[in-house]
N, C-alpha and C positions, 0 to 999 in steps of 0.2 A: 563567490557559491558556490557549492556544487549539487547538481543535480543528475543523478540515475539511478536503475536499478539493482536489486540484490544480487542480479547475474540469473534470474530464474525466472522471468518475463521474457516473452518471445516477442520476435516481429519490433523490436524498439525502435524507434522512428523520431526525429525529430526534426517539427517543420516552424525554422525559423522565421518563415513570412508571416504564418499566421498565429504565429507565438502557441503554438500547442505540440504535445505528446501523444503518440499513440503508442499501445505496446497490448499485446495479447496476455490478458491475466493467467493465472493458474491457481491453484488453491494457496502456495507458500510465496506466492509473489508482491513484492513492495515494493514502490519507488518513491523514494526520498529525496528532499532538498537540505543542507545542512548550508548554515550562515559560517561566514569568517570568523575563525577564532581570535576572543574568546567566545563572544555572544551577540544576536541582534536585542538592544535595549528598548525593544519595540512599545510596551506601555510608557516608558521614563520619556521617549520620542512622541509621545501621543495620539499613538495606536491603539486600536481597541480591539481588533482583529482581523481574520485573513478573508478574503473572496476569491472565488476562482468559478471558473467554466468546467462541466464536464460533460460527457457521453457515455452513458454504457451501450454493453451488445445487447439488451433487452428489458422490459419493463419491469418495475418490482426489484430492482435490483439493489445493492447495497453496497456500503465499504466503510472502514473505518479510518477517522482520521486522528494521528496522533500525534502530539506534539511532547517535544524534548526539553524542558526546561531547565536550569540549572539554583542552587539556593542563591548563588552571585556570581556574577558577571566575573568569572576565571575560569581556570585552563586546570584546575585543580578542585575545584568544587562538585560535588557529586550531583549526579544531574536525575531528575526524575521524569517521569511519562507518566499521560494518564490522554483517555482517549475519547471520540466523538462519534456517535454512529450516524450518518448518513442514508436515508434508506428513501425508498418512492423515487430511486432515480430510472431514467426512463431512455430509449435510442433515438430521443432530440436533446439537443444541448442546454443544459440547465448553468443557472450562476446558484454557488451556493454560498454564503456569510456565515462564517462562525465566528462567535465573539466570543474574547479571552474567556467572558465570567462561563460558558458553557465546558473549559477544563476546571471546575474546580481544583486546588491547590498548586495548579501550574504559578511557575512565577513568571507574568509577562515581560517582567523587566529583564529578564536574561533568559530571550531563549536559542535555541541552541539547532534545533531542526523538527522540519515537519515530514511525518511518514504518510502516504499514502496505502493502505492494505486492505488486507483479507475482504479482496473482493468476492462476490458471491459469486458473480457470475461467471463462467469461461469468454471467450471471446475476445475480439478485440475493443479496448475501452480509449478516451479518448479524456485527457487533463489538458486544460487550456491554461494561461499567464496566472499565477498564484501571488496575488500582493497585498500587503498589507493595506489596512483601511482604517481611515482615522474616526478617533471619536469614540463611544461607547458599541458601533455596527452591529445593525440589527441583523434581524433572522433572515436566512435566505428565500427562496423560495421551493423548498425540498420538505420534506416533513421529514423529521430528525428524532432518534430515540437516543436518549443521552447515556454515557456509562461512564464513571470516574474509577480510574487505578492507578495508584500512586506506589511508583517501585524505582529500583534502581536500572539504569539505562545498561546493565550488562545484562539483563533478562530479556525473557524471548516479547517481541512485540505483534505477538501473531493471535487472532482468538479463537475460539474452540472450533471443531469441524461438527455439523449435526447428525453424525453417523453415530451409533450404538454401538460398543465392544462389550461381551461376555466371553469368558473363556469356557465355562461349561456347565453342567447341570447345574439345578437348587441342589444344594446340599454337598456339590465336591468343589472342592479346589485344585487347582494347579497352579504354579506361577507364572505370570502373562508375562510375555516374553516385549519389550518396547523396539529394543535394537541389541543386535547381538556382536554389531558392527562385523559383519562376514564379507561385504563387498565395497570398495570402495566406488567402485560407480554408480551403485543403491542407492549411496549417501550423496557424492558430491557430483554425479551427474543427472539424475533421473530427483534427487534431494526430497528421496524418502528412507522412513527406517523400516526395521523389519514387520511392523504393521502393515507398510505401504501407506503410510499418511507422512504428509510433510516434515522432513528434517531438514533443517541447515543453519548456518550462521547467518549473521546482518549481513554477510559480503563483506567485513576487515580483517578477519582472519589471514594471520601472517600465511598460515599451512592447516589442513586438514588432511592426518592422512590415516589413513585405512590398513591393521595388519592385525595378523594373530589374534581377531576378536578384541581389538583392541584401538582405540582412535583418541591418537595425540591430537591434541588441540595447539597451536602457537598463537597466539593472540596479540592485536594491536591495538592500543588503547583500552577502548571500552568495548571491546567485541563481546558477542553474547552467541548463545547458542541454545538451538532449540529441537523439540521432538513433539511433534501433536499426539494426542491419546485416544482420537477417534469419539470422544464423549464418553470412557470407558464406566460404568459401572462399578465402583471399587466398594461401596458402602457394605459394612458386613461381610465383606468377601475378600478384601486384601489388608493384612496391618500397614503395607507400606511401600515403597520402592527401593531396591536395595541397588546397588552399585559397588564397585572400586576403584577407586580413585588413588594414582599416583601424581607429586604434586613435591616441587621444591619445599626445602622448611620455609616458615612463612607465609606459606601462600593464603590468599583470601579469598573466597569467592563466596556469592552468592546462588541459591537455588530456591527457584519459584515456581509454584503450582496453581495453573489456573483450572477455576471449576467454575459450574451455572448451576441455577435452580434447575433447567429442564436442558435437554438437548436441541432442542429448538430457538435457544437464546442467542442471540448475539453480545451478549453482555457478561462476557467473565467477569468473575470476581478474580485476583489474585493476591497470593500469602507469598510472602517472601522472607526467607529466613537466611542468616549469614553465615559461613564455616564456624563462627565464633560461636554462636548461638547455639548452633548443634552442636558447641562442644568438638570440633574437629581441629585435630594437631597436626599437621604434614609433618611428616619427617624425611620425605624425598623417596620411601619405599612405598609400595600398594598398599594399601589397607582399607578395609570393610568396613563402610558407614552404612547406618540405616537408622532411618528416622521413619516414624508413622504417616507424617504429611509432607515429606517433602519429595521433590522430583528426581528421579535419577535417571542415567540414561541408559539403564538394563534392562529390568523387570521390575511388573509387581510380585510382591510375595506374598504367600500366603500367610493366615495367623498372625500371634503377634510377637515371633521372632525373628530379626532381622536375618536378610542372608540374600547374597549375591547370583546371582541369574548363573548355573555350571555352564561351560562350554563345552558344549556337545563334543564327545568324541565320534571323528569319522573314521570310514575306513579309504584305503585306496583301492581305485578297483584292480581287478588280476589282471596284470601285464605279462604275458606271453614270454616265459622266458628260457624257450628251445634255441638249439641250435643247430646250422647247417654244417656241412664238408666244406673246408675249406678248397679252395680253386686255384689252379693257377692260370695265368694270364700269359700272353704274348713280349707285352710288353713293357717297360720302367721307364720313366722320365720325370725331372720335373718341370712341375709347371710354374711354381711360383715359390723364388728363394727368400724374398723379401728384403731385397738389396735396393732397390731403386723408387723412389717415392712415387713415381708414375706406371709404371710397366711392369709385369712378371718375365720370368725366366724365358717364356714364349713370344715374348715381344709384343704382349697386348697389352691392352688399359687393366690399371686397377684400381680400385677406388671405391668409396663409400657413399652413402646420402648425407653424412653429417661429416665435414672433418676433424671437427673438435671430439670427435668420439673414437677416435683410433690415431696409434702414433707409429710410426716405420723407423727402424734405427736399429743398426747393428744388427740386419740379417734378422729381424724379428720384426712385429707387427704387434701390440697392445693393443687390446677393443675394452676400452671403458666407456660400454654403451648405458650403466646407472640405471638395469631394468627397464629399459626405451625396447619392447619388443617389436616396434616399428621402426627400427634403423637398421638399416645392410650395409654389407663390405660386398665387390667383387671383383672375381677375377676373372677375364675371357680365356675363352680355349681358342677363339676363333675372330678373325675379322666377319665370318658369315655364319654359313655352318660349317660344322665338320663333323666327320663321322666316327663316334668313338665306338661303334658298335664291335669293332676289332678287337677293343679291352675288354666285352662283358663277362671275362674271367678272372681280370686283374680287379685291384682296390686302389681305393683312394686311399692314401695315408695322410694326417696331419699330425704333427711333430708337436704337443701345443705343453703348456705347466699353466694352473691354476682352474677357471670353472670350465667345463663343457658342458653348461648348463645354456645350450643354444641348436641352431638347426641347422643341418649344410645343405642345400638344395645342389640340382643339376638343371640348368634350365634349356629350354627349346624353343628354337628357332620357328616361326609362322612357314607355313608352305610353301611362297615363294622365296624365302630366304632374305627379305629384304626387312632392312630397319625403318623405311619410311611408314610400310603399312602395318597398321593396327591388327591385331596385336603385337607387340614386340617387348618382350618374348610371349610367344604364344601360352605356353604355359612352364612348369615346373613340377619336378616332385622336391619331400622334404623328407629328411629322415635326420632322428633324434643323434646329436652328437654322444651323449653321454653314455646313449646302449652300446654303442661301437668303441668305447675307449678299453685299453688296459688297464689290471690291477691297478697299478703302478699311477695311474694318472698320467704319461706321457707320450702315448700316442694312441691315436684313430686309424681303425682300418674299417674302410667301407665299401663291401661288395659294388662294382658298380651296377651289376641288375639292382640292388637294390634303391635306385631311380628308376622309377615306372614313367618312363617319358620314350620319345621316340629318339634312340641315341645316335641317331644319324644326322641330326639336325642340332645337336649340341653346342651350344655360343659360352658357357660361361658356368659358373660354381661363383654362388654366394654362401654369406655366412652370416645367420640373419635369428631373430628369434629370440635375442638374449633377455631370461627372464629371471636375472638376477645380479642384483649390484657389485657381483665377485667380478674380478676383473681376468682377462683370460689371455696368453699370450702366445703367438705361433711363431715357429721358427722354419718350419718345410710343409709344405703343399706340391705334393706328389704323387702320381700312378706308379704302382709298384705290382710285378707278377702275383702273389702271395703273402699271407702271414705268416709273423714267426710262431716256431713251431711252439704246440702249446695255448696259441691264442683262439678262443671260442669265438665262433663267428657267429651272431645271433640272429634269429630268423628275422626277417622280411615281418615288418608291420604296417599292413593295410592303411593308405592313405584315403582321404576320400580326393574324387578325381577335381582338378583346379579348373575352372573355366571363365576365359575373358571376351567368347565371342560367343554365337550362335552358332548351332552345329548344321541345324537344316540352311541349304541354298535360298538365296536369294530372301532371307529372313531379318527383324528388326523386333528390338523388344524393348521397351521401358519398364525397368527394375527401380522402383522408388522405394527407398527408405522412408522410416518415419516422419513425420511432421507433426503439426498444429492443426488439431480436431479442427478450428475454426477456419480454416483454409479446405479442410477435405473437400466441401463441396464444390468451391470452384476447380479441384482437380477431379469430380467426376463428370461436372459442365464440359470439360475440356475433351477429355476422354471420349463422352458420350457424343458431343458433337462431331467428331472425328470419325466415330463410329468404330474404336478400335476399342481392345481388352490388353492390359499392362497387370505387370506382377507388384505386388505388396510384400517388404521385407520388416516385420512388424517385432519391436521390444514386449517382450512378454509381461513383463510388470505392472508398465502403464493400462494392459488391457485388465487388471484386476480394480483399477482404480477407478471406483461409481462415478467420482466425479469430474473425469475428463471426458466420458462423450466417447472412448475411442472405439470400443467396442462395438456401440452403434453405427458408427461410421463404419466402421472396419464390415460390418455384417449386410450392409446397404450393397458396400463394393460387391460382396462376394452374391449378393441377388443379383448384382448386373453382370457378372461372370469371369469377374476378375479373381486372381489369383492371390493366393496370402501363401507368407512364406515365412520363417526364422531370421529373427538379428540377433539371437541374446535372449537372455532373461533380463540383465540392466546395462547393456551397453557396455562392457568391458573392454580393453584391448586383449581380448583371450589368450592370444600365444604367451602374454606374460603374467598370467595369473601363477599362482605359487605350485600348483599341485593340480594332478589330474583330476582329485576329488573335486575344486574348485571350477574346474572346465567344466566336470561331467554336471557339476548340480545348476552351471548356465541352462547349458544344454539341455537335459529334462526339465527345469524350471519354465523354460522357455515351451517347451513341446508340451507339458501339460497346464499351461494358461492358455495356448492357442485352442489347445483340446476342448478345457474348460468355457471358453469363450464363447469361441466360433465354430468348436467341432468339425474341426479341419485338421487333419495331417498333413506332411509335407516331408517331399525328401529333399528339398532348397533351403539353403543356408548363406546368407552373404555374413560377413565378418564386420564387427564395428570396427568404423575406421581402416577396413580393409586388411585391417592385419592379419596374418596367416602365420603356422609355422609348423612342424612335424606334431606336436604333441594336438593342438586343436584337430588337424586334422585328422589323426588316428582315434581321437575320441569321439570324432564325428562321423567315423568310418564305422568305429563300434557301437555307438548307441542306435547311430541312423543306420542299417545296414540300405549300402544302393542310395546314399546321398550324396549329393553334387555340391559343391563350393563354388558360389556364382562369385566373380568378381566384377571386372567391366573394362571396354574399349570404350566408350566416349564419357567424361567428364566433364559436367558442365561448371562445375569450381562454385557452387554456390554458397561453401564455407568460406570461399576468398573473397566474393562479388556481392554477395546478396543485398549486404547491409554498408555497401561502398557505394562512393560516389560516383561510382562507375559501374551499376549493376549489369548495364549492355554488355561487359565483358563474359559474363556468363553465355551468352546468345554465340559471341565469339567461340570462346570455348567449346562448344556443340560443335559449332560449322569446322574448326580447326581437326577434329576427331571426326567429325564425318569426311572429312574430305580424303582421311588415312584412311578410311575403309570398316572404321567401329560400326558393330551393329548391339552393341551391348551398353545401357545408359546406367548413369548413377544420377540419382537427383533428390531430394528430399523436399518436401512441403512446408516447409520450416519458416520460409520467408513469403513475404505477398511479391516482391519482385518474380522469382522464381516460376512460381504459380503463374503469374502475367507472361511469364515466357511461354511457358508450355504450350499454347496452340501453335506457335510458332516453332519450335521443337519437333512440334507430333509434323508440320507441314514441308521442314525440310527433311524430315526421316521417309515420306512420302513421294517427298521429287525423286528420291533416288531410285523410286521404283521397286523397293523393299517390302514385301509386304508385313505389316505392323501386328506382332501377336503377343500371346504371354510367355513368358519365359520357360513354363515347360513344354508349351506348343516348338520354340524356335530350338530348343536342344531335342526335339526328335521322341518325347518320352512317350512310349504306348500308351500312358494311360492318362496322359493331356486331352481335352474336350477338342474331337475333331475340329478343324479349321474352317 
């Protein structure tokens, strides 16, 4: 048997000793148990139902229990699903027994799986050992409401949200967008559609790729995909749902629409139509199909004439195209001729984050980053600090072929030029390679003064922020005195300064990224008990989701004097986004969401996953003047250890970076173990004698509250 969640539940932990699983429920989260193929012949073997123990986060909670059965016990038999609503759940452990008879239409002689979902309350749920019970099986201690819905297993297993969505005032109608597939991270990281309602697959898709306002689903077995509608009132308003579909000839699919008599009902009725019933015949090209009663992944359309939602035309922000006069420097020398796999022409190391993302051969390096903007390749200029300021009038020359869609960074050592002291490097500045390329796309010339760092402490170059899947081949990296005749040197674009440590002497700051609202109270208790103020970097989209309580949590934190700052709108790797427009959209939507829900404006931004490059830093400087790009010098590594068998390694990581002089923390309150260690993190930081404060205070911001 396989038991797990769909990937969207938080803090999932199995207690094998007490035979229970705990997890944080979200609106679209579900937990399932499957039987070995082809099925469990439950009723044939004398079983009459299932029983399990359950504990909810609050009283009056409810959830749906789904049974997946088939017409016969074979791999190819069509699956059918039906539901049982369990309500009246409390904070105390209860035992629930559900007879198979409560799932009308289910074939208990051929059970494929049980699914627990549509959890009415956020917070921590606990489900104990689930067992088949013999005989007729009597009802459990919980009061129940039964709903039956028989449909294909390739359709959604989620119930309706209680909120109501309408588009315009009575008498008017505009198409209502469901999802424009504008954001990979919104769909596959936050599990939202454009309505900021749950949307995802059942966890079995081979891939879900969002690009150019389309989503490509590659399924496995009987995968399905769903998008919630928020109890949209469509009667006498919308004629149907329109979408475009591209599929191989002969493809067969089913579309389901869930409706309910009222928005406070948890008993949806499902209507399912197959592509054959709809008269859809796929040709392998993109076709437009519209039916008045079908569910489509794009938009409700008005009137009786079906139409697909038009892809919006977005203009790129204006980027300066001014140029500056060419200069002439004193020196010319080769930095890296790419002839050695381990060292450059200066005798120093070169190498990358992932050795599979590049190859060096015959005096060339070919980058195949495959659009992973978080990967970098480095070539060092010195074993310690190197004074490159004498070359300020010179140019970094890069001879290349292929794509110039990447950033080039010049790194700066820390004040003591000590590799063992954090942060190392202390900072760097990025430029966008493509802006400095010649028309032939063979040579890049970057003025050394365009790297806005202390060039007396230069330590190395980095090639990073590759944002397309195209390859790049570099055959020479060198310093040259000037540019060829006729080459137009672009002006320097401002980049938001990058900080990995506090600038105020003897200061220390906890900069905490988004987490699970159910754990927020423990975070507040820890920082209040320590009498310190911290900074929270929040993702914008969840703030607009009324179902997760995040806005209330952060307003409480603001009331306690803590700082709020930006962490994007949907948490994508922002340097990897395809355009300036996409980057700006993430920034402006994050700003708007924080302003709308928290009434806060900030100059501080932390990039999702810590990924940065020239484009995001340029756009941040443009959208938020005087902004600060915040990294970290202490990483608790909760993403590695919090759910592992050795969560104490989070504490070890904190101690390691603290010993190296780190004073700016990154952590999340996603996991119970991380939050449990927070008092110890705080105690260790206080033991250094440094003063703990907010990020804006540790950056000596004159607009920050006084200490």
